[in-house]
Structure formats: C-alpha cells, structure tokens
N, C-alpha and C positions, 0 to 999 in steps of 0.2 A: 535447870531441867524442868523445874516446876512451871516456869513461864511458858515453855513449849507444850507441856502437858495440858495447860489450860486453853491452848489455841485450838479452836474447833477444826481447823484444817488438818490437825494431827490427831483427832479424836480416836481414830481406829489404829493408831500407831502402836508399835511395841517398843518399849524403852529398855535400854541396857547400857551398862558401863563396861567398857573393855580396856584392857591394857594394850598399848601400842608400842612396839619396839621401834623407837625413832631411828635407831642406827640402821634399820633395814630400809628406811625411806631415802637414804642417800643414793644419788644416781650412780656414783662411781666410787668404788673402794680404792684406797691407796695403801700400799704396803709400806710399813715403817719398821725400823729396828729400835728396840728399847732394851735397856739393861735393868733387871730387877733382881733383888736378893732372892736366892733359892727359896727361902721360907715364904716370901711374899708370892712368888710364882706358884708355889704349892697351894697356898690359900686360894689364889685366883682359880687354879684348875679344879680344886675341890668344890668351890662355890659354883663354877660353871657347870660341873657335872651334876650337882644337886638341882640346879635350875634348868637343866636340859638344854644348855646352849653352848656355843663355842667360847673359847678363851677371848677371841676378838670381840664377840658379841657382848660378853660380860664387861670387858674393859670399856667398850664404846658406851654401853648403858650407864656404867658407873661415872664416866667422864661427863656425859650429858646430864645426869642427875646432879653431879657436883656443880657444874656450870649453872644449871637451872636454879639451884639453891643459893648460889653465891654471886650471880651477875649483878652488876651495878645498874641501878635504875636509870 
C-alpha cells in the first residue's frame, strides 16, 4: 500500500483496508449435504450468530481460510 500512497496519481486518494467475504463472490451456490456431530454444529451455529452471518457463510469462510493457509505452492 505504501508504494501506491507514494504515487502522485493517487495523492488525493483515501486508503482503507476492508474484509471481503470471498464466499459471496461465487457466481452460483450449490446445495450440499454434510453430516457433523451435534456438538460441532452447535459451535458452528454459535460462531455464525456471533459473527452475524449464516451457517453456510461461516463454513464457506472457514474452508476458504483453511485452503488459503494450507495450499501447496
């Protein structure tokens, strides 16, 4: 970001960092069926409620985060 801040073309720009929910960028959602232990599902639902998102949104975000941290170069 510092590189762009030094660019005179962007001198009057406003800079901000934002969180983007990548799961919402997918063009089409696909319904799947999975089986989870009740305790795990309860934890998923509680976290989704605290984060203000859906169960599907939380799971999609968690999977994308996991893949991002563990993908092979």
